[in-house]
DRENPA-3360 file (N, C-alpha, C; in nm, 2 decimals, always signed):
BEGIN
1 = XXXXXXXX = +11.16/+6.45/+11.83/+11.11/+6.56/+11.78/+11.22/+6.60/+11.71 ~ +11.19/+6.65/+11.56/+11.30/+6.69/+11.50/+11.40/+6.82/+11.56 ~ +11.47/+6.82/+11.45/+11.60/+6.94/+11.56/+11.57/+7.07/+11.47 ~ +11.52/+7.06/+11.39/+11.43/+7.25/+11.31/+11.38/+7.24/+11.40 ~ +11.22/+7.16/+11.43/+11.10/+7.23/+11.50/+11.17/+7.24/+11.62 ~ +11.26/+7.18/+11.69/+11.32/+7.20/+11.81/+11.41/+7.32/+11.84 ~ +11.41/+7.34/+11.73/+11.50/+7.53/+11.76/+11.43/+7.59/+11.76 ~ +11.34/+7.58/+11.63/+11.18/+7.68/+11.61/+11.11/+7.71/+11.77;
9 = XXXXXXXX = +11.07/+7.58/+11.82/+10.98/+7.67/+11.94/+11.08/+7.67/+12.06 ~ +11.23/+7.71/+12.06/+11.27/+7.75/+12.20/+11.37/+7.88/+12.08 ~ +11.36/+7.92/+12.01/+11.40/+8.04/+11.96/+11.25/+8.15/+11.94 ~ +11.13/+8.05/+11.92/+11.02/+8.11/+11.93/+10.97/+8.20/+12.10 ~ +10.95/+8.11/+12.19/+11.02/+8.12/+12.33/+11.10/+8.23/+12.38 ~ +11.19/+8.21/+12.33/+11.31/+8.31/+12.37/+11.27/+8.44/+12.35 ~ +11.22/+8.48/+12.23/+11.16/+8.61/+12.11/+11.09/+8.62/+12.16 ~ +10.93/+8.56/+12.24/+10.82/+8.60/+12.28/+10.85/+8.67/+12.46;
17 = XXXXXXXX = +10.95/+8.58/+12.51/+11.00/+8.61/+12.61/+11.06/+8.77/+12.63 ~ +11.16/+8.75/+12.57/+11.18/+8.89/+12.55/+11.15/+9.00/+12.49 ~ +11.04/+8.99/+12.38/+10.97/+9.07/+12.36/+10.82/+9.15/+12.47 ~ +10.83/+9.04/+12.52/+10.70/+9.07/+12.68/+10.72/+9.09/+12.79 ~ +10.86/+9.07/+12.79/+10.98/+9.13/+12.91/+10.97/+9.28/+12.85 ~ +11.07/+9.30/+12.76/+11.10/+9.47/+12.68/+10.93/+9.55/+12.68 ~ +10.85/+9.47/+12.67/+10.69/+9.56/+12.67/+10.66/+9.58/+12.83 ~ +10.64/+9.46/+12.92/+10.61/+9.51/+13.06/+10.70/+9.64/+13.11;
25 = XXXXXXXX = +10.82/+9.61/+13.09/+10.96/+9.71/+13.17/+10.94/+9.85/+13.10 ~ +10.88/+9.90/+12.96/+10.85/+10.00/+12.86/+10.98/+10.06/+12.91 ~ +10.93/+10.22/+12.90/+11.07/+10.32/+12.91/+11.18/+10.30/+12.77 ~ +11.30/+10.22/+12.86/+11.46/+10.26/+12.73/+11.44/+10.12/+12.71 ~ +11.36/+9.98/+12.75/+11.38/+9.87/+12.69/+11.31/+9.83/+12.55 ~ +11.20/+9.88/+12.57/+11.12/+9.92/+12.50/+11.14/+10.02/+12.38 ~ +11.20/+10.11/+12.42/+11.28/+10.21/+12.29/+11.37/+10.12/+12.19 ~ +11.45/+10.03/+12.28/+11.57/+9.99/+12.27/+11.49/+9.89/+12.14;
33 = XXXXXXXX = +11.43/+9.77/+12.21/+11.37/+9.71/+12.13/+11.30/+9.73/+11.94 ~ +11.20/+9.89/+12.00/+11.16/+9.93/+11.89/+11.26/+9.95/+11.80 ~ +11.34/+10.02/+11.84/+11.47/+10.07/+11.75/+11.56/+9.99/+11.66 ~ +11.55/+9.83/+11.76/+11.64/+9.76/+11.69/+11.56/+9.68/+11.59 ~ +11.42/+9.66/+11.61/+11.29/+9.58/+11.49/+11.35/+9.67/+11.37 ~ +11.33/+9.83/+11.39/+11.29/+9.88/+11.24/+11.44/+9.88/+11.21 ~ +11.56/+9.88/+11.27/+11.70/+9.85/+11.19/+11.70/+9.75/+11.16 ~ +11.63/+9.60/+11.19/+11.65/+9.50/+11.20/+11.56/+9.48/+11.02;
41 = XXXXXXXX = +11.49/+9.59/+11.04/+11.38/+9.56/+10.87/+11.43/+9.57/+10.78 ~ +11.45/+9.72/+10.83/+11.57/+9.79/+10.76/+11.61/+9.70/+10.64 ~ +11.76/+9.67/+10.73/+11.91/+9.55/+10.70/+11.84/+9.47/+10.63 ~ +11.70/+9.40/+10.67/+11.62/+9.26/+10.57/+11.57/+9.29/+10.41 ~ +11.44/+9.47/+10.44/+11.45/+9.46/+10.32/+11.57/+9.54/+10.22 ~ +11.66/+9.61/+10.27/+11.75/+9.64/+10.13/+11.81/+9.51/+10.12 ~ +11.85/+9.38/+10.17/+11.88/+9.33/+10.12/+11.80/+9.19/+10.05 ~ +11.73/+9.17/+10.09/+11.60/+9.15/+10.00/+11.53/+9.25/+9.83;
49 = XXXXXXXX = +11.56/+9.35/+9.82/+11.50/+9.45/+9.73/+11.63/+9.50/+9.67 ~ +11.76/+9.37/+9.74/+11.89/+9.41/+9.62/+11.95/+9.57/+9.61 ~ +11.93/+9.64/+9.72/+11.95/+9.80/+9.71/+12.13/+9.81/+9.74 ~ +12.22/+9.76/+9.85/+12.33/+9.81/+9.77/+12.35/+9.77/+9.70 ~ +12.37/+9.68/+9.59/+12.41/+9.69/+9.46/+12.33/+9.76/+9.31 ~ +12.20/+9.77/+9.40/+12.12/+9.87/+9.26/+12.12/+10.04/+9.24 ~ +12.09/+10.04/+9.42/+12.14/+10.16/+9.43/+12.20/+10.20/+9.62 ~ +12.37/+10.21/+9.53/+12.45/+10.25/+9.71/+12.41/+10.41/+9.75;
57 = XXXXXXXX = +12.43/+10.48/+9.71/+12.41/+10.58/+9.74/+12.27/+10.65/+9.82 ~ +12.17/+10.58/+9.69/+12.00/+10.52/+9.80/+12.06/+10.51/+9.92 ~ +12.10/+10.37/+9.90/+12.07/+10.27/+10.00/+12.14/+10.38/+10.21 ~ +12.26/+10.39/+10.13/+12.33/+10.46/+10.24/+12.25/+10.58/+10.33 ~ +12.16/+10.65/+10.21/+12.03/+10.76/+10.27/+11.98/+10.66/+10.34 ~ +11.90/+10.56/+10.31/+11.77/+10.49/+10.38/+11.83/+10.47/+10.52 ~ +12.02/+10.38/+10.51/+12.07/+10.36/+10.59/+12.07/+10.42/+10.74 ~ +12.07/+10.60/+10.67/+12.08/+10.68/+10.76/+11.99/+10.75/+10.82;
65 = XXXXXXXX = +11.85/+10.77/+10.75/+11.76/+10.87/+10.80/+11.71/+10.69/+10.93 ~ +11.72/+10.54/+10.87/+11.64/+10.48/+10.96/+11.74/+10.47/+11.08 ~ +11.83/+10.52/+11.11/+11.96/+10.50/+11.21/+11.88/+10.61/+11.28 ~ +11.89/+10.73/+11.23/+11.86/+10.86/+11.31/+11.73/+10.83/+11.33 ~ +11.64/+10.81/+11.27/+11.48/+10.77/+11.35/+11.52/+10.68/+11.49 ~ +11.60/+10.57/+11.48/+11.60/+10.51/+11.61/+11.69/+10.55/+11.70 ~ +11.78/+10.65/+11.63/+11.82/+10.70/+11.79/+11.75/+10.84/+11.84 ~ +11.64/+10.84/+11.76/+11.56/+11.02/+11.86/+11.44/+10.91/+11.92;
73 = XXXXXXXX = +11.38/+10.80/+11.86/+11.29/+10.67/+11.98/+11.35/+10.65/+12.09 ~ +11.50/+10.61/+12.05/+11.55/+10.56/+12.19/+11.63/+10.62/+12.30 ~ +11.63/+10.80/+12.23/+11.62/+10.88/+12.38/+11.49/+10.94/+12.39 ~ +11.40/+10.88/+12.30/+11.26/+11.00/+12.36/+11.23/+11.06/+12.31 ~ +11.29/+11.12/+12.19/+11.26/+11.23/+12.09/+11.14/+11.20/+11.99 ~ +11.04/+11.15/+12.05/+10.94/+11.10/+11.90/+10.84/+11.19/+11.86 ~ +10.82/+11.32/+11.87/+10.81/+11.43/+11.83/+10.87/+11.45/+11.69 ~ +10.99/+11.46/+11.73/+11.08/+11.50/+11.58/+11.11/+11.34/+11.51;
81 = XXXXXXXX = +11.07/+11.23/+11.50/+11.10/+11.12/+11.48/+10.97/+11.14/+11.33 ~ +10.85/+11.13/+11.35/+10.76/+11.14/+11.26/+10.83/+11.23/+11.15 ~ +10.85/+11.37/+11.18/+10.86/+11.47/+11.08/+10.98/+11.43/+11.03 ~ +11.10/+11.39/+11.08/+11.22/+11.32/+10.99/+11.20/+11.22/+10.89 ~ +11.11/+11.15/+10.94/+11.05/+11.00/+10.87/+10.97/+11.09/+10.76 ~ +10.90/+11.21/+10.76/+10.80/+11.23/+10.63/+10.89/+11.34/+10.51 ~ +11.02/+11.39/+10.61/+11.08/+11.47/+10.51/+11.18/+11.36/+10.44 ~ +11.24/+11.31/+10.52/+11.33/+11.20/+10.42/+11.23/+11.10/+10.30;
89 = XXXXXXXX = +11.09/+11.02/+10.35/+11.04/+10.99/+10.23/+11.03/+11.10/+10.14 ~ +11.00/+11.15/+10.13/+10.93/+11.30/+10.06/+11.05/+11.32/+9.99 ~ +11.14/+11.36/+10.02/+11.37/+11.34/+9.97/+11.33/+11.24/+9.90 ~ +11.31/+11.08/+9.97/+11.36/+10.97/+9.85/+11.31/+10.97/+9.75 ~ +11.17/+10.97/+9.74/+11.10/+10.98/+9.67/+11.15/+11.09/+9.52 ~ +11.12/+11.16/+9.56/+11.24/+11.26/+9.47/+11.40/+11.24/+9.41 ~ +11.43/+11.14/+9.46/+11.58/+11.08/+9.43/+11.51/+10.98/+9.34 ~ +11.42/+10.92/+9.37/+11.36/+10.77/+9.30/+11.35/+10.83/+9.18;
97 = XXXXXXXX = +11.22/+10.95/+9.19/+11.19/+10.96/+9.06/+11.32/+11.04/+8.95 ~ +11.39/+11.11/+9.01/+11.46/+11.16/+8.91/+11.62/+11.02/+8.86 ~ +11.62/+10.94/+8.95/+11.73/+10.90/+8.96/+11.71/+10.69/+8.87 ~ +11.61/+10.64/+9.00/+11.63/+10.56/+8.97/+11.51/+10.47/+8.91 ~ +11.39/+10.56/+8.94/+11.25/+10.53/+8.90/+11.21/+10.43/+8.94 ~ +11.24/+10.41/+9.11/+11.22/+10.30/+9.17/+11.17/+10.30/+9.31 ~ +11.02/+10.26/+9.38/+11.01/+10.24/+9.49/+11.07/+10.19/+9.58 ~ +11.14/+10.10/+9.59/+11.20/+10.04/+9.68/+11.24/+10.10/+9.79;
105 = XXXXXXXX = +11.36/+10.21/+9.79/+11.42/+10.25/+9.84/+11.30/+10.37/+9.96 ~ +11.21/+10.43/+9.88/+11.11/+10.53/+9.99/+11.05/+10.41/+10.08 ~ +10.99/+10.26/+10.00/+10.90/+10.21/+10.03/+11.01/+10.18/+10.22 ~ +11.08/+10.12/+10.19/+11.20/+10.06/+10.28/+11.22/+10.18/+10.38 ~ +11.19/+10.30/+10.38/+11.24/+10.35/+10.48/+11.10/+10.41/+10.55 ~ +11.01/+10.40/+10.49/+10.89/+10.41/+10.53/+10.85/+10.32/+10.64 ~ +10.82/+10.19/+10.57/+10.85/+10.06/+10.66/+10.91/+10.02/+10.76 ~ +11.02/+10.07/+10.72/+11.14/+10.05/+10.89/+11.07/+10.17/+10.94;
113 = XXXXXXXX = +11.08/+10.29/+10.90/+11.08/+10.40/+11.01/+11.01/+10.40/+11.10 ~ +10.81/+10.35/+11.00/+10.72/+10.38/+11.09/+10.72/+10.29/+11.16 ~ +10.83/+10.16/+11.18/+10.82/+10.05/+11.29/+10.81/+10.10/+11.46 ~ +10.97/+10.16/+11.43/+10.99/+10.22/+11.51/+10.92/+10.35/+11.62 ~ +10.88/+10.39/+11.51/+10.78/+10.51/+11.52/+10.66/+10.45/+11.66 ~ +10.58/+10.35/+11.57/+10.48/+10.35/+11.62/+10.50/+10.26/+11.72 ~ +10.58/+10.13/+11.73/+10.58/+10.04/+11.84/+10.64/+10.16/+11.95 ~ +10.71/+10.27/+11.95/+10.72/+10.36/+12.07/+10.58/+10.39/+12.11;
121 = XXXXXXXX = +10.56/+10.45/+12.03/+10.39/+10.55/+12.05/+10.34/+10.49/+12.14 ~ +10.30/+10.36/+12.07/+10.15/+10.32/+12.10/+10.18/+10.26/+12.29 ~ +10.34/+10.21/+12.26/+10.39/+10.22/+12.44/+10.38/+10.27/+12.50 ~ +10.48/+10.40/+12.47/+10.44/+10.47/+12.52/+10.51/+10.50/+12.70 ~ +10.50/+10.54/+12.79/+10.51/+10.51/+12.93/+10.43/+10.53/+13.02 ~ +10.27/+10.50/+13.00/+10.18/+10.43/+13.04/+10.09/+10.32/+13.06 ~ +10.02/+10.31/+13.17/+9.99/+10.18/+13.17/+9.89/+10.14/+13.09 ~ +9.86/+10.22/+13.01/+9.73/+10.25/+12.89/+9.80/+10.15/+12.79;
129 = XXXXXXXX = +9.93/+10.27/+12.80/+10.01/+10.16/+12.63/+10.05/+10.05/+12.65 ~ +10.11/+10.03/+12.75/+10.09/+9.85/+12.83/+10.01/+9.81/+12.75 ~ +9.90/+9.82/+12.80/+9.76/+9.73/+12.77/+9.76/+9.76/+12.61 ~ +9.75/+9.81/+12.50/+9.78/+9.80/+12.40/+9.85/+9.77/+12.37 ~ +9.95/+9.76/+12.37/+10.03/+9.66/+12.29/+10.04/+9.50/+12.36 ~ +10.01/+9.45/+12.43/+9.94/+9.36/+12.46/+9.79/+9.29/+12.44 ~ +9.71/+9.41/+12.42/+9.63/+9.41/+12.28/+9.65/+9.37/+12.20 ~ +9.72/+9.48/+12.12/+9.82/+9.42/+11.94/+9.87/+9.28/+11.93;
137 = XXXXXXXX = +9.92/+9.25/+12.08/+9.98/+9.11/+12.05/+9.87/+9.02/+12.03 ~ +9.80/+9.02/+12.09/+9.67/+8.91/+12.11/+9.58/+8.93/+11.96 ~ +9.56/+9.00/+11.95/+9.45/+9.03/+11.77/+9.61/+8.99/+11.71 ~ +9.72/+9.02/+11.67/+9.83/+8.96/+11.60/+9.80/+8.78/+11.61 ~ +9.89/+8.76/+11.76/+9.87/+8.61/+11.77/+9.78/+8.55/+11.73 ~ +9.68/+8.58/+11.75/+9.57/+8.51/+11.77/+9.54/+8.52/+11.61 ~ +9.54/+8.62/+11.50/+9.52/+8.62/+11.38/+9.59/+8.49/+11.32 ~ +9.72/+8.50/+11.34/+9.79/+8.42/+11.31/+9.77/+8.24/+11.34;
145 = XXXXXXXX = +9.78/+8.24/+11.45/+9.75/+8.07/+11.51/+9.60/+7.98/+11.41 ~ +9.56/+8.10/+11.50/+9.39/+8.07/+11.43/+9.34/+8.05/+11.29 ~ +9.38/+8.16/+11.17/+9.41/+8.14/+11.04/+9.48/+8.02/+11.01 ~ +9.62/+7.97/+11.03/+9.67/+7.84/+11.02/+9.57/+7.73/+11.01 ~ +9.54/+7.71/+11.18/+9.48/+7.60/+11.18/+9.37/+7.58/+11.11 ~ +9.31/+7.70/+11.13/+9.12/+7.70/+11.04/+9.13/+7.71/+10.90 ~ +9.22/+7.77/+10.87/+9.26/+7.78/+10.66/+9.29/+7.62/+10.66 ~ +9.34/+7.53/+10.79/+9.42/+7.34/+10.71/+9.30/+7.29/+10.76;
153 = XXXXXXXX = +9.20/+7.33/+10.87/+9.10/+7.21/+10.88/+8.98/+7.22/+10.76 ~ +8.92/+7.36/+10.74/+8.84/+7.39/+10.65/+8.89/+7.40/+10.51 ~ +8.97/+7.48/+10.50/+9.06/+7.48/+10.32/+8.91/+7.56/+10.26 ~ +8.91/+7.54/+10.13/+8.84/+7.62/+10.07/+8.94/+7.73/+9.96 ~ +8.79/+7.85/+9.92/+8.88/+7.92/+9.85/+8.99/+7.98/+9.82 ~ +9.09/+8.00/+9.83/+9.24/+8.05/+9.82/+9.24/+8.23/+9.85 ~ +9.29/+8.24/+9.97/+9.28/+8.40/+9.94/+9.34/+8.47/+9.86 ~ +9.47/+8.44/+9.85/+9.52/+8.56/+9.73/+9.61/+8.44/+9.65;
161 = XXXXXXXX = +9.62/+8.40/+9.55/+9.77/+8.27/+9.53/+9.84/+8.30/+9.47 ~ +9.78/+8.44/+9.35/+9.94/+8.43/+9.35/+10.08/+8.50/+9.44 ~ +10.04/+8.59/+9.56/+10.09/+8.58/+9.60/+10.13/+8.46/+9.71 ~ +10.03/+8.41/+9.81/+10.04/+8.30/+9.92/+9.97/+8.21/+9.86 ~ +10.01/+8.13/+9.86/+9.91/+8.01/+9.81/+9.88/+7.90/+9.91 ~ +9.91/+7.88/+10.01/+9.88/+7.85/+10.09/+9.74/+7.90/+10.19 ~ +9.73/+8.05/+10.17/+9.63/+8.13/+10.21/+9.55/+8.13/+10.20 ~ +9.42/+8.08/+10.26/+9.27/+8.05/+10.25/+9.12/+8.18/+10.27;
169 = XXXXXXXX = +9.04/+8.21/+10.22/+8.96/+8.28/+10.30/+8.88/+8.23/+10.43 ~ +8.90/+8.12/+10.44/+8.85/+8.03/+10.57/+8.90/+8.08/+10.67 ~ +9.08/+8.05/+10.64/+9.18/+8.11/+10.73/+9.16/+8.23/+10.76 ~ +9.18/+8.34/+10.65/+9.13/+8.49/+10.72/+9.04/+8.52/+10.78 ~ +8.92/+8.46/+10.76/+8.81/+8.50/+10.87/+8.85/+8.41/+10.98 ~ +8.87/+8.29/+11.00/+8.90/+8.18/+11.09/+8.98/+8.33/+11.17 ~ +9.08/+8.33/+11.18/+9.18/+8.44/+11.25/+9.11/+8.60/+11.22 ~ +9.01/+8.63/+11.19/+8.97/+8.79/+11.21/+8.93/+8.79/+11.34;
177 = XXXXXXXX = +8.76/+8.63/+11.32/+8.69/+8.65/+11.45/+8.81/+8.58/+11.55 ~ +8.89/+8.48/+11.55/+8.96/+8.51/+11.66/+9.03/+8.60/+11.70 ~ +9.07/+8.67/+11.65/+9.14/+8.82/+11.68/+9.05/+8.91/+11.75 ~ +8.94/+8.92/+11.71/+8.82/+8.94/+11.75/+8.75/+8.92/+11.92 ~ +8.82/+8.81/+11.97/+8.72/+8.73/+12.09/+8.88/+8.78/+12.19 ~ +8.98/+8.74/+12.09/+9.08/+8.74/+12.20/+9.18/+8.90/+12.26 ~ +9.13/+8.99/+12.10/+9.11/+9.10/+12.19/+9.05/+9.19/+12.27 ~ +8.90/+9.15/+12.23/+8.78/+9.24/+12.34/+8.80/+9.13/+12.50;
185 = XXXXXXXX = +8.84/+9.04/+12.49/+8.88/+8.97/+12.62/+9.01/+9.01/+12.73 ~ +9.15/+9.04/+12.61/+9.25/+9.12/+12.67/+9.23/+9.25/+12.69 ~ +9.09/+9.35/+12.66/+9.06/+9.47/+12.72/+9.05/+9.46/+12.81 ~ +8.91/+9.33/+12.80/+8.90/+9.36/+12.96/+8.92/+9.30/+13.08 ~ +9.00/+9.23/+13.04/+9.10/+9.27/+13.20/+9.13/+9.37/+13.23 ~ +9.18/+9.50/+13.14/+9.26/+9.61/+13.21/+9.11/+9.73/+13.25 ~ +9.01/+9.70/+13.12/+8.88/+9.83/+13.12/+8.78/+9.71/+13.13 ~ +8.63/+9.82/+13.15/+8.52/+9.78/+13.10/+8.52/+9.83/+12.96;
193 = XXXXXXXX = +8.47/+9.74/+12.94/+8.41/+9.69/+12.81/+8.30/+9.79/+12.79 ~ +8.34/+9.88/+12.65/+8.20/+9.98/+12.63/+8.20/+10.02/+12.56 ~ +8.10/+9.91/+12.47/+8.03/+9.97/+12.32/+8.08/+9.86/+12.23 ~ +8.10/+9.92/+12.13/+8.20/+9.78/+11.99/+8.28/+9.87/+11.95 ~ +8.37/+9.95/+12.05/+8.47/+10.03/+11.97/+8.58/+9.94/+11.94 ~ +8.63/+9.85/+12.10/+8.72/+9.77/+12.09/+8.67/+9.67/+11.99 ~ +8.61/+9.60/+11.97/+8.57/+9.48/+11.87/+8.60/+9.46/+11.73 ~ +8.61/+9.64/+11.74/+8.60/+9.71/+11.56/+8.70/+9.74/+11.57;
201 = XXXXXXXX = +8.83/+9.81/+11.63/+8.97/+9.80/+11.63/+8.99/+9.68/+11.60 ~ +8.98/+9.61/+11.75/+9.07/+9.40/+11.68/+9.03/+9.39/+11.57 ~ +8.90/+9.39/+11.57/+8.87/+9.32/+11.36/+8.99/+9.43/+11.25 ~ +8.99/+9.54/+11.26/+9.03/+9.62/+11.17/+9.22/+9.61/+11.21 ~ +9.26/+9.59/+11.32/+9.43/+9.55/+11.34/+9.45/+9.37/+11.30 ~ +9.31/+9.29/+11.30/+9.35/+9.18/+11.24/+9.32/+9.19/+11.10 ~ +9.25/+9.23/+11.03/+9.24/+9.25/+10.90/+9.39/+9.30/+10.84 ~ +9.45/+9.43/+10.90/+9.58/+9.49/+10.86/+9.69/+9.37/+10.87;
209 = XXXXXXXX = +9.73/+9.33/+10.97/+9.75/+9.19/+11.01/+9.76/+9.10/+10.95 ~ +9.70/+9.08/+10.83/+9.69/+8.93/+10.70/+9.74/+9.05/+10.61 ~ +9.70/+9.18/+10.58/+9.76/+9.25/+10.52/+9.90/+9.26/+10.46 ~ +9.98/+9.28/+10.59/+10.11/+9.28/+10.66/+10.18/+9.15/+10.58 ~ +10.06/+9.00/+10.61/+10.17/+8.95/+10.57/+10.18/+8.86/+10.45 ~ +10.07/+8.90/+10.37/+10.06/+8.93/+10.27/+10.15/+9.01/+10.15 ~ +10.19/+9.13/+10.20/+10.27/+9.20/+10.15/+10.37/+9.19/+10.16 ~ +10.41/+9.11/+10.28/+10.56/+9.03/+10.25/+10.56/+8.94/+10.19;
217 = XXXXXXXX = +10.48/+8.86/+10.20/+10.53/+8.73/+10.09/+10.51/+8.84/+9.92 ~ +10.43/+8.89/+9.90/+10.44/+8.97/+9.76/+10.63/+9.00/+9.75 ~ +10.68/+9.08/+9.85/+10.79/+9.11/+9.84/+10.87/+9.03/+9.77 ~ +10.89/+8.89/+9.93/+10.99/+8.77/+9.87/+10.94/+8.74/+9.72 ~ +10.84/+8.73/+9.71/+10.77/+8.63/+9.60/+10.83/+8.72/+9.45 ~ +10.80/+8.82/+9.47/+10.89/+8.93/+9.36/+11.04/+8.87/+9.34 ~ +11.09/+8.92/+9.47/+11.25/+8.90/+9.44/+11.29/+8.73/+9.44 ~ +11.23/+8.63/+9.41/+11.29/+8.52/+9.45/+11.32/+8.42/+9.61;
225 = XXXXXXXX = +11.24/+8.53/+9.70/+11.35/+8.53/+9.82/+11.23/+8.42/+9.89 ~ +11.31/+8.29/+10.00/+11.21/+8.23/+10.05/+11.18/+8.25/+10.20 ~ +11.29/+8.32/+10.28/+11.25/+8.39/+10.41/+11.35/+8.50/+10.40 ~ +11.31/+8.60/+10.48/+11.38/+8.79/+10.44/+11.50/+8.78/+10.55 ~ +11.56/+8.65/+10.60/+11.74/+8.61/+10.65/+11.71/+8.56/+10.71 ~ +11.83/+8.49/+10.78/+11.83/+8.37/+10.83/+11.92/+8.44/+11.07 ~ +11.86/+8.57/+11.02/+11.89/+8.60/+11.19/+11.77/+8.53/+11.34 ~ +11.70/+8.53/+11.25/+11.60/+8.39/+11.32/+11.64/+8.21/+11.40;
233 = XXXXXXXX = +11.67/+8.13/+11.42/+11.73/+8.00/+11.39/+11.57/+7.98/+11.41 ~ +11.55/+7.89/+11.32/+11.38/+7.85/+11.29/+11.30/+7.91/+11.19 ~ +11.32/+8.07/+11.24/+11.22/+8.13/+11.23/+11.22/+8.22/+11.08 ~ +11.33/+8.19/+11.05/+11.41/+8.30/+10.90/+11.43/+8.44/+10.97 ~ +11.38/+8.57/+10.92/+11.40/+8.69/+10.97/+11.32/+8.75/+11.02 ~ +11.39/+8.89/+11.09/+11.22/+8.93/+11.21/+11.17/+9.00/+11.06 ~ +11.15/+8.99/+10.95/+11.05/+9.04/+10.88/+10.97/+8.95/+10.90 ~ +10.98/+8.78/+10.86/+10.88/+8.71/+10.92/+10.79/+8.65/+10.97;
241 = XXXXXXXX = +10.90/+8.71/+11.08/+10.81/+8.73/+11.25/+10.77/+8.89/+11.26 ~ +10.77/+8.97/+11.18/+10.64/+9.10/+11.26/+10.62/+9.14/+11.12 ~ +10.63/+9.11/+11.01/+10.55/+9.13/+10.90/+10.39/+9.18/+10.91 ~ +10.29/+9.08/+10.99/+10.17/+9.12/+11.05/+10.17/+9.24/+11.19 ~ +10.28/+9.25/+11.24/+10.27/+9.30/+11.33/+10.29/+9.44/+11.32 ~ +10.40/+9.47/+11.26/+10.43/+9.62/+11.21/+10.32/+9.70/+11.15 ~ +10.20/+9.63/+11.04/+10.08/+9.68/+11.00/+9.99/+9.71/+11.10 ~ +9.93/+9.63/+11.17/+9.89/+9.60/+11.32/+9.94/+9.78/+11.36;
249 = XXXXXXXX = +10.06/+9.77/+11.40/+10.05/+9.92/+11.46/+10.07/+10.05/+11.37 ~ +10.13/+10.02/+11.26/+10.10/+10.11/+11.14/+9.93/+10.17/+11.15 ~ +9.88/+10.08/+11.17/+9.72/+10.12/+11.13/+9.67/+10.14/+11.33 ~ +9.72/+10.13/+11.43/+9.66/+10.16/+11.59/+9.72/+10.28/+11.54 ~ +9.85/+10.31/+11.50/+9.90/+10.46/+11.55/+9.83/+10.58/+11.47 ~ +9.79/+10.54/+11.36/+9.72/+10.64/+11.25/+9.60/+10.66/+11.30 ~ +9.55/+10.52/+11.34/+9.42/+10.59/+11.40/+9.40/+10.64/+11.55 ~ +9.50/+10.63/+11.62/+9.55/+10.71/+11.75/+9.57/+10.86/+11.66;
257 = XXXXXXXX = +9.68/+10.89/+11.60/+9.71/+11.01/+11.52/+9.61/+11.08/+11.50 ~ +9.56/+11.06/+11.39/+9.37/+11.12/+11.34/+9.32/+11.13/+11.46 ~ +9.27/+11.05/+11.55/+9.15/+11.10/+11.69/+9.21/+11.23/+11.74 ~ +9.40/+11.19/+11.80/+9.40/+11.26/+11.84/+9.43/+11.41/+11.81 ~ +9.42/+11.42/+11.70/+9.46/+11.59/+11.59/+9.28/+11.63/+11.56 ~ +9.22/+11.46/+11.56/+9.05/+11.59/+11.62/+9.02/+11.65/+11.74 ~ +9.04/+11.55/+11.80/+9.04/+11.61/+11.94/+9.11/+11.72/+12.03 ~ +9.19/+11.76/+11.96/+9.30/+11.84/+11.98/+9.41/+11.79/+12.14;
265 = XXXXXXXX = +9.45/+11.71/+12.08/+9.52/+11.67/+12.18/+9.58/+11.59/+12.11 ~ +9.68/+11.63/+12.06/+9.80/+11.56/+11.96/+9.95/+11.50/+12.08 ~ +9.94/+11.57/+12.16/+10.11/+11.51/+12.21/+10.06/+11.41/+12.36 ~ +9.92/+11.37/+12.33/+9.89/+11.27/+12.39/+9.96/+11.11/+12.35 ~ +9.97/+11.00/+12.44/+10.01/+10.93/+12.40/+9.94/+10.78/+12.32 ~ +9.98/+10.78/+12.21/+9.86/+10.70/+12.11/+9.78/+10.57/+12.22 ~ +9.85/+10.52/+12.28/+9.81/+10.44/+12.37/+9.66/+10.50/+12.44 ~ +9.64/+10.63/+12.51/+9.56/+10.66/+12.59/+9.40/+10.66/+12.53;
273 = XXXXX = +9.42/+10.67/+12.38/+9.31/+10.76/+12.26/+9.26/+10.59/+12.22 ~ +9.32/+10.53/+12.20/+9.30/+10.38/+12.18/+9.22/+10.31/+12.24 ~ +9.29/+10.27/+12.40/+9.33/+10.20/+12.46/+9.24/+10.22/+12.59 ~ +9.24/+10.34/+12.62/+9.24/+10.39/+12.74/+9.06/+10.35/+12.83 ~ +9.02/+10.37/+12.94/+8.94/+10.34/+13.01/+8.85/+10.43/+13.00;
% end
């Protein structure tokens, strides 16, 4: 076995074990994980888009915002984190409009801040939150793995050649189908399956996961970068590993938030609305 492949496998197993352990324990362990991912994502985003060089003041504001949101998430002040993110995003858009004429600062703030908020909100402290996160992991991982193997086996028309030349429509469809199957099976392990809500949610999250993958590929291609960083041995950066996951979590969080607002129970955990019995 080649050294690079061995390193990739070992680091992948260690990462998966840490993530699953934090998800199992929940509470402060998972909040720390969500906050760490958010901070590292902003580090990589700002590095890729060269914010420290092109917009030092804006980047400092971005760091302050992401650090503040991470702190709020760690200490359980979730109800404050989203308003802070919205306010900082509006402020960064006005700043960019007035000075830089670039959307990379607001984009980085939203991408990083919403990562921590959505992960923490979905996991929460309930059994439904744990089931929700395992469900999302299953959907995203099934999408990634089967999209690769189906795409390699069948080939065919390219999905988005200017952004990611290796991805095919056959892989995208195969990944989505496998995600629906995996998500449905995981949900059935926790709760009785009732209707088409869960398969539909799995399909939506699989599509969002693939969009997240393409989005990160677009950013890296735009700035001529192969990996988001070299923080993870054999895997590149954090963004390289969580691009699909964070987009799926964004979608799940926003769906749950909309459902909560409509039902008049906005303070209930996101996992309860999406994946409760």
